[in-house]
N, C-alpha and C positions, 0 to 999 in steps of 0.2 A: 504494500500500500504506500503510495507516494505521500510524503510528508508535505502538507500544504498549510499555509498560514493566511489564506484569503479571508479577509474580514477581521483578522486579528490585529491588535495594536500592541506594539512592543516598545519598551524603553530599554536602551542599552547605554550603560554608563561607561565613561572612558572610551567612547567610540570614535574619537577623532583620528586614531591611528592604530597600528598593530592589530592585535587580536579583536579589540572592540570594533574596529572598522570592518574587519572580515565578518564578524557576527551581524552587524547592521546590514551590510550588503547582502549577505546570505538570506536573512529574514525577509528583506525587501524583495529579493529575487523570487521568493516563494509566496509573495502576496501580502506580506505584513506591511502595515503602516508603522513607521519607525520614528521615535524620538531619539535623535542622535545627541546624546549628552557628552560634553567634554569641557572641562575647565580650561584646557589648552595650556596647562603648565608643563614645566620640565619634568624629567624623570624623577627628580627628588621632590616634586610638588611645588616648586617655586614658579612665580610668574603666572600668566594667564592670557589666553587669546581665543576668540570665537572662530578664528579662521579655519582651524582644523575640522571642527564640527560642520561648518558651512560647506567645506569642500566635499565631505562625505554626503551631505544632503544633496549637493549638486550631482554627485555620481549616481545617487538613487533616482533622482528626477530624470537624469539622462537615460536611464534604463526603463523609464515609464512608471516608476514607483512614486509613493508619497512619503515625505519625510519632513520633519522640522528640526531645527537645531536648537540646542539648549546649553547654556553655559554655566549652569548651577554647580556649585561645589557640593559634593555629596555630604560634606561635613556640616552643611548649613541646612537644618531641617526645614526652616521656613521656605527656603529657595527650592528644596526638593518637593515640598507640598505644592508650590506654585507650578513646578514642572509637571506634576501629575495632573493638576487642574488644567493646565495648558493642553495636555493630551486629551483629556475628557472634553474640553471645549471644542477641540478640533475634530475628534472622532467618536466621542461618546462613551469610551470605555478604555480600560487598560487590561490586557490579557497576559502579557509576558513582561517580566523584569529580568534583565541580565545584569547582575551586579559584577561589573568588570573593572571599574575604576580602581586605580592603585598607584602607589609610589614606592620607591626604594630609598632607604637610608642605611646601606650596608656597612657594618663595622663589627669587629669582634666585640663581645659583651664587655670586655675589659675597657675598651676604648669608646664605647658608645655613650653618648650623652642621653640622659633621660628624656629630654625634649624630643630627640629623634625617635626614641622608642614610642613615646606617646603619640607623636604625629602619625607614624605609620599605622598604629592601632586605630587611631581616629579615622583615618581615610579608609582603610580596608574594612575594619569591623563596624565602627559606628556609621561609616558611609553606607554600608549595606543595611544596617539596622534602620537608619533614617529612610532609605528607599523602601524597604519592606513595610515599615510602619505607615508610610504615605500611601502605598497601594493596597495595604491589607483590607481596609474597610470597603474599598472599591471591589476587590476580588471576592470578598465575602458576600457582598450584596448581589453581585452578578452570578455568584455560585460557580466561578471558574477562575483559575489562575495558574500560571506556571512561573516559578521563581528559580533562577539558577545562580548559585553562589560560585564565585571563582576562588577555589582553595588552591593548594599547591603541595607538591611533594616536600617542599621545605617545611610546611606545617605538619604534614602527615608523618614524615620520616626524619626531619631535621636537616639542616644545612649550615655549615660553618659560616659565621659572619652575618647570619640572618635571624637572630633571636627575636627581634621586633616583628619582622615580616612573618616568620614561622608561627609565632604566638598568635598573631592576628588571623592568619590563614587557618590554623586549627580551630580557633574560636568560631570561625564561620561554619565549620562542620557542626559544632555544638549548636549553633543557631539553627542550622538546617534540621538537626535531629528533632528539636522541639516544634519548630514551625510546621514540619511535615506532619506531625501528629495532630497539631491544633487545626491545621487547614484541611485535613482529609475529608471532613464531613461536608465541606463546601467545594469539593473537587479542586482544591489548591494543592498542587504537587510542588514540593520543594526539594531540589537536588543540588549536588555540587559537582563542579568540573575542575579537575586538576590538569592544567595544560602544560605541555613542554613545547615551547615555540620560540623562534628567533624574532624577538621584538627589541625595541630600544631598552626594555626592562631587563633583557637577558643577554644582549649582544656581548657584554664583557665577560660572560660566564662560560662561553663555549668557543672552541676554535672554529675557524672559517668553514672547514669542511663539514663540521657538524651543523653549523648554522644553516648551510644550504639544504640539509636534510630536514630541518625543523621549520617548515613553512607554517605560518599561522593558519593558513587555509586548511591544513591537515587536522586541526583541532575542531573545526566548525561542525563536522558531522555529529560529534558528541553533543554539542550545544543544541543542534537542531532536534535531536532525539529527546533531550531533556526538556526542551521548550514546547514539544509537540503535544497534540491532543492525546497521543498514545504514550505519553511520558510515564516512566516509573515514578515512584515516590520514595524519598529517603535513600537515594543512591549516590555513591561517589564514583564518577567515571574519570579515569585517567586517559589522556590522549596525547599523542605526539608522533610525528613522522609516519603517519598511517596506521599506527598501532593503538589499540584500545584495551584498557584493563579496568577492573573494578577494585576499589580499596574497601576494606571492611574494618570496623572496630569490633573485635571479638572478645569473648569471655571464655577462659579455659574452664575445664571441669573442676580444677582446683582440688582442695582437700579440707576436711574438718580438722582443725588443730585444737580448738577448745580454749578454755581459760586456764588460769593458774600462773604462779610466779615464773614458771619456766616456759610460758607460751611462746615468747620471742625466740628462745633457743630451739624449741620444737619446730616453729615456723621456718627458721633458718635451715634446719636439717632437712625439711621437706620442700625447700624452695624450688629445686629443679623439677620435682613432680608437679608443683603448683603452676609452674610456668610452661609445662608440657602442652603443646598445641593440639595434640591428638584429641579429637572429639570436641574442639572448641565450637562455640556457637556465636551467631550474630543476634544479640537480644532485640526483641521487638520494641522495647523501651527500657528506661532506667530501672523500672520496677523489677526487671528480670534478675538483676544482681541480688537484690534483697530477698526475692522469692527463693532463689537457689540457696542462699545462706541460711535463711530461716528454716526451710524444709530440711536441710542437712542437720541443723542444730536440733530440730524436733525429733529427727530420726534417732539421734543419740540418746534421747530420754526414754525411748520405748523399751 
């Protein structure tokens, strides 16, 4: 079945270049009306210009699509609310939100200033929170919505020099986990995309030969699936260079250690068994951990 977005309205943040631009163009090509949001700042978040967003809008219009440019900073909730209202005024609804906006302030944790840590978290995490909060009542009322968080392997698995970026990106997964549960009753699917792509955000991280293989367009199919009517819910898709994987946060079978003065020592002795991945599960919600622990404890009293 062809993935089609005819009649759908999408907001793509950070869409003036790189991956966001590819997302906006792909959605428009398949029929979506697109709000191209971009502050127009540098990779570290400094400065600002509307020219990048306008250029993408012109590309979309040239292919016969509909789009409007928006220069709101995702860190400004009032401006984000205005952006959503602008979309509703133009097209009557908002169906898709692609949280793509982000910046980098890479340094080892030893050398990193706290202001750089806070700013990266503010843009990636709170930027997505602001956008989700602004579209949430709209999607609940229309009983339809698709939200895609942009997470990262740096958050899922760690990366030297990116404690701020990694913390923010993993936090987005936590946001997805709960919003996917809360939105399900109104057909709001919330998922995460972990891209590997050659953009100005990553150009200094890979050698030239690898950058050639990591085209941003290669990530787009994953976004299209996560934003489609047939989208899964609460899924982390990884994508890059034509390959796609799913990442999971799992819970091992573990072991009952119990109480007592020597509980820590007994835990240490069983740690390798507790960490054993055999038979691990992907919990449906956070309640699963407590259920497993309580049921195991109750079994010990019988």
